[in-house]
C-alpha positions in Angstrom: 83.5 -4.5 65.4 84.5 -2.5 62.3 83.0 -5.1 60.0 79.6 -5.0 61.7 79.7 -1.2 61.6 80.4 -1.1 57.9 77.7 -3.7 57.2 75.2 -1.6 59.1 76.2 1.5 57.0 75.7 -0.4 53.7 72.2 -1.5 54.8 71.3 2.1 55.6 72.6 3.3 52.2 70.5 0.7 50.4 67.4 1.6 52.4 68.0 5.3 51.7 68.5 4.7 48.0 65.3 2.6 47.8 63.4 5.4 49.4 64.9 7.9 47.0 63.8 5.7 44.1 60.3 5.3 45.3 60.1 9.1 45.9 61.4 9.7 42.4 58.8 7.4 40.9 56.0 9.0 42.7 57.2 12.5 41.6 57.3 11.3 38.0 53.8 9.9 38.2 52.4 13.1 39.7 54.2 15.2 37.1 52.7 13.0 34.3 49.2 13.3 35.6 49.6 17.0 36.0 50.7 17.5 32.4 47.9 15.3 31.1 45.3 17.3 33.1 46.7 20.6 31.8 46.6 19.4 28.2 42.9 18.6 28.4 42.2 22.1 29.5 44.0 23.6 26.5 42.0 24.6 23.3 41.6 22.0 20.6 43.7 23.9 18.2 46.7 23.9 20.6 46.2 20.3 21.8 45.9 19.0 18.2 49.2 20.5 17.1 51.2 18.1 15.0 54.9 18.0 14.1 56.0 18.2 10.5 59.5 17.3 9.3 61.1 19.0 6.4 62.7 16.4 4.2 64.8 18.9 2.4 66.6 20.4 5.4 66.2 17.6 7.9 65.2 20.1 10.5 62.1 19.7 12.5 59.4 22.3 12.2 56.4 22.3 14.6 53.2 23.7 13.2 49.9 24.2 14.9 47.0 22.6 12.9 43.7 24.2 13.8 40.6 22.1 13.8 38.0 23.5 11.3 35.0 25.2 12.9 31.6 24.3 11.5 28.4 26.1 12.3 24.8 24.8 11.8 24.7 25.9 8.2 28.1 24.4 7.4 27.0 21.1 9.0 23.9 21.0 6.8 26.0 21.7 3.7 28.5 19.0 4.7 25.9 16.3 5.1 24.2 17.4 1.9 27.5 16.9 0.1 27.8 13.3 1.3 24.2 12.3 0.6 24.0 9.2 -1.6 22.7 9.6 -5.1 20.7 7.2 -7.2 18.5 4.4 -6.0 18.0 3.9 -2.2 15.8 1.6 -0.2 14.5 1.7 3.4 11.7 0.2 5.4 9.2 2.3 3.5 10.2 1.2 0.0 12.5 2.3 -2.9 13.2 5.9 -3.9 15.5 7.8 -6.2 17.8 10.7 -5.2 18.5 13.0 -8.0 21.9 14.8 -8.6 20.8 17.8 -6.7 20.0 15.7 -3.6 16.2 15.9 -4.0 13.8 12.9 -4.4 11.1 12.8 -7.1 7.6 14.0 -6.4 4.3 12.1 -7.1 3.8 11.0 -10.7 5.5 9.4 -13.7 9.3 9.9 -14.1 11.7 8.5 -16.7 15.0 7.2 -15.4 17.6 5.7 -17.6 15.0 5.0 -20.3 12.5 3.2 -18.0 9.3 4.6 -16.5 8.5 4.7 -12.8 5.6 6.0 -10.8 6.4 7.7 -7.5 3.9 8.2 -4.7 3.5 11.4 -2.7 6.3 10.5 -0.4 8.8 9.9 -3.2 8.7 6.1 -3.2 8.1 4.0 -6.4 5.0 1.8 -6.7 5.4 -1.9 -7.2 2.9 -4.5 -8.3 -0.5 -3.7 -9.8 -2.0 -0.3 -9.5 -4.8 1.6 -11.3 -3.4 4.9 -12.5 -5.5 7.3 -14.5 -8.1 4.5 -14.9 -5.6 2.1 -16.4 -4.1 -1.1 -14.8 -0.4 -0.7 -14.6 2.2 -3.3 -13.4 5.5 -2.3 -11.8 8.1 -5.0 -11.1 9.9 -5.4 -7.7 12.3 -2.5 -8.6 9.4 -0.2 -9.5 9.9 -0.4 -13.3 6.8 -0.2 -15.4 6.0 -3.2 -17.6 3.7 -2.1 -20.4 3.4 -5.6 -21.8 1.9 -7.2 -18.7 -1.9 -7.7 -18.7 -3.7 -7.9 -15.4 -5.8 -11.2 -15.0 -9.5 -10.6 -14.3 -12.1 -12.8 -12.7 -15.8 -12.3 -11.9 -17.1 -13.3 -8.5 -20.8 -13.9 -8.6 -23.3 -14.4 -5.8 -26.8 -16.0 -6.1 -30.0 -16.0 -4.1 -29.4 -12.8 -2.1 -29.3 -10.3 -0.8 -29.2 -11.7 2.8 -28.0 -10.8 6.3 -24.3 -11.5 5.3 -24.3 -9.4 2.2 -23.4 -6.1 3.8 -20.2 -7.5 5.4 -19.3 -8.9 2.0 -19.9 -5.5 0.4 -17.6 -3.9 2.9 -14.8 -6.3 2.1 -15.2 -5.6 -1.7 -15.1 -1.9 -1.1 -11.9 -2.2 1.1 -10.2 -4.1 -1.7 -11.3 -1.9 -4.5 -13.1 -5.0 -5.9 -16.4 -5.5 -7.8 -18.8 -8.5 -8.0 -22.1 -9.4 -9.6 -25.1 -10.2 -7.5 -27.8 -12.4 -9.1 -30.7 -11.4 -6.8 -34.1 -12.9 -6.1 -36.8 -10.3 -6.3 -38.3 -11.4 -3.0 -35.0 -10.9 -1.2 -34.4 -7.5 -2.9 -37.7 -6.4 -1.4 -36.5 -7.6 2.1 -33.1 -5.8 1.9 -33.7 -2.6 -0.2 -30.9 -0.7 1.5 -28.4 -3.4 0.6 -29.5 -3.3 -3.0 -28.9 0.5 -2.9 -25.5 0.0 -1.4 -24.6 -2.4 -4.2 -25.4 0.1 -6.8 -23.6 2.9 -4.9 -20.4 0.8 -4.8 -20.6 -0.1 -8.5 -21.5 -3.7 -8.2 -23.5 -5.3 -11.0 -27.2 -5.9 -10.1 -28.5 -9.0 -11.9 -31.7 -11.0 -12.1 -32.2 -14.5 -10.6 -36.0 -14.6 -10.8 -38.4 -13.7 -8.1 -38.6 -16.8 -6.0 -36.2 -19.3 -7.5 -38.3 -21.6 -9.6 -36.8 -24.0 -12.1 -37.6 -22.2 -15.3 -37.6 -25.2 -17.6 -40.7 -26.4 -15.7 -42.7 -23.2 -16.4 -44.6 -21.8 -19.3 -43.4 -18.9 -21.4 -45.7 -16.5 -19.6 -44.6 -17.8 -16.2 -40.9 -17.4 -17.1 -41.5 -13.9 -18.4 -43.4 -12.9 -15.2 -40.6 -14.2 -12.9 -37.9 -12.3 -14.8 -39.8 -9.1 -15.5 -41.2 -8.8 -11.9 -37.7 -9.0 -10.5 -36.3 -6.5 -12.9 -39.0 -4.0 -12.0 -38.3 -4.4 -8.2 -34.5 -3.9 -8.6 -35.0 -0.9 -10.9 -37.5 0.7 -8.4 -35.0 0.3 -5.6 -31.7 1.1 -7.3 -32.9 3.2 -10.2 -31.3 0.7 -12.7 -32.7 -2.5 -14.2 -30.6 -5.6 -14.4 -28.7 -6.2 -17.7 -28.2 -10.0 -17.3 -29.8 -13.0 -15.6 -29.0 -16.4 -14.3 -31.6 -19.1 -14.3 -32.0 -20.9 -10.9 -30.1 -24.2 -10.9 -28.5 -23.2 -14.2 -31.5 -24.8 -15.9 -32.5 -23.2 -19.3 -33.8 -24.3 -22.7 -34.8 -22.7 -25.9 -38.0 -21.2 -24.3 -35.9 -19.6 -21.5 -33.5 -18.3 -24.1 -36.2 -16.7 -26.2 -38.3 -15.3 -23.3 -35.6 -14.0 -21.0 -34.8 -10.9 -22.9 -31.4 -10.8 -21.2 -27.9 -12.4 -21.6 -27.7 -15.7 -19.6 -24.7 -15.8 -17.4 -23.5 -19.2 -16.2 -20.2 -20.0 -14.5 -16.8 -21.7 -15.0 -16.1 -22.4 -11.4 -18.9 -23.9 -9.3 -17.8 -23.9 -5.6 -20.7 -26.2 -4.5 -20.8 -24.1 -1.4 -24.5 -24.9 -0.9 -23.5 -28.6 -0.8 -20.2 -28.7 1.1 -21.3 -26.0 3.7 -17.6 -25.5 4.2 -15.7 -22.2 4.3 -12.4 -23.9 3.7 -13.6 -26.0 0.8 -15.2 -23.0 -0.9 -12.1 -20.9 -0.4 -9.8 -23.6 -1.7 -11.9 -24.3 -4.7 -11.6 -20.7 -5.9 -7.9 -20.2 -4.9 -6.9 -23.4 -6.7 -8.8 -22.7 -9.9 -9.0 -19.0 -10.5 -7.5 -17.8 -13.7 -8.0 -15.0 -16.2 -11.6 -15.0 -17.4 -13.1 -17.2 -14.7 -16.7 -16.7 -13.5 -17.1 -18.0 -9.9 -20.5 -19.2 -8.5 -21.2 -18.6 -4.8 -24.1 -17.8 -2.6 -24.1 -14.7 -0.2 -27.1 -16.1 1.8 -24.7 -18.7 3.4 -22.5 -17.6 6.2 -19.7 -20.0 5.3 -19.7 -18.8 1.7 -19.6 -15.2 2.7 -16.7 -15.9 5.1 -14.9 -17.7 2.4 -15.3 -14.8 0.0 -14.2 -12.3 2.6 -11.1 -14.5 3.1 -10.3 -14.9 -0.6 -10.9 -11.4 -1.9 -7.8 -9.7 -0.5 -5.7 -12.8 -1.3 -6.9 -12.8 -4.9 -6.0 -9.1 -5.2 -2.6 -9.8 -3.6 -2.0 -12.4 -6.3 -2.6 -9.8 -9.0 -6.2 -10.5 -10.0 -8.6 -7.7 -10.7 -12.0 -8.6 -9.4 -14.6 -7.2 -11.8 -18.3 -7.5 -12.7 -19.4 -9.9 -15.4 -20.2 -6.9 -17.6 -16.7 -5.4 -17.1 -15.1 -8.8 -17.8 -16.9 -9.3 -21.0 -16.1 -5.7 -22.2 -12.4 -6.2 -21.3 -12.3 -9.3 -23.4 -14.0 -7.6 -26.4 -17.2 -9.6 -26.0 -20.6 -8.1 -26.5 -23.2 -9.8 -24.4 -26.3 -10.9 -26.4 -29.8 -11.5 -25.1 -30.7 -15.2 -24.9 -27.1 -16.3 -25.3 -25.3 -18.2 -22.5 -21.8 -17.3 -21.3 -19.6 -19.5 -19.1 -16.0 -18.4 -19.3 -14.3 -15.4 -20.8 -10.7 -16.6 -20.8 -8.6 -18.4 -23.4 -9.4 -22.1 -23.9 -12.1 -23.6 -21.7 -12.7 -24.0 -18.0 -15.5 -25.9 -16.2 -14.8 -26.7 -12.5 -17.7 -28.5 -10.8 
């Protein structure tokens, strides 16, 4: 009887102790959570206090470390201090941050002995650009290379103007490019506004006879009439007479030379656009063979040829070519065009693509 009683009392004590333990744990948990909540309500400068220990005395000294306060002006000054200096690049390009934290304004600037040209937004120019009337080349980092000479080619168009010429002129204007148009007098009469547009854009207006006869089959008088009539028509419309001519079919002889009264401009790249009737073949012929000094023959009266030209013009510019008139090309190469003399190519060596 006594044993059962004692065992019962032991079980009650264990149960009571277990309850006390659970209660103590709950109390500790509540206390911890309470302390944590109060600490979050305290100011930062109190909560962020840190203990420092003196190594000399071995005693512990508690010091309150206050968090620095920063107003709007202070924040601006802080970020200004950490701004990177020197060359920086982003999605818009490359720019240079000076020692005072500012970027360079538009124009030429010398940095570490090299010249750079910055745009209005403070970014350097790369590739080819015309600055103050001069072709300037800047490498991928924006450094100016005074030794690099821009390659030039002359795109020429025969037999126009026509219904596709205006679209071609728009493309040339958009790409800051020039071309030479060897016009038939009869077509200049049909499209006087296009002729005026050519002159306004700075294109070269040239003579291709009145109605496209093979000049070597004509008499001196007939040759002269074909050329002079066309020159008068173009001058009446544009206010400026042609300074060069191209004989239809490229056919000329001593008589044509002596009667023409103008330099005879031939070509170094014949696209054969009139024969292939292919935009792709015309495009590929020029892109595969264009080089400094090339004179390209095409016809703006053919839609496929006009489309090929509109396709190639921006690509030629992107490759670094400057598209100029025949007159500009000759002048750049130091060549004075002479009446009655034939010119094919203005580059080094020879080129004749048929």
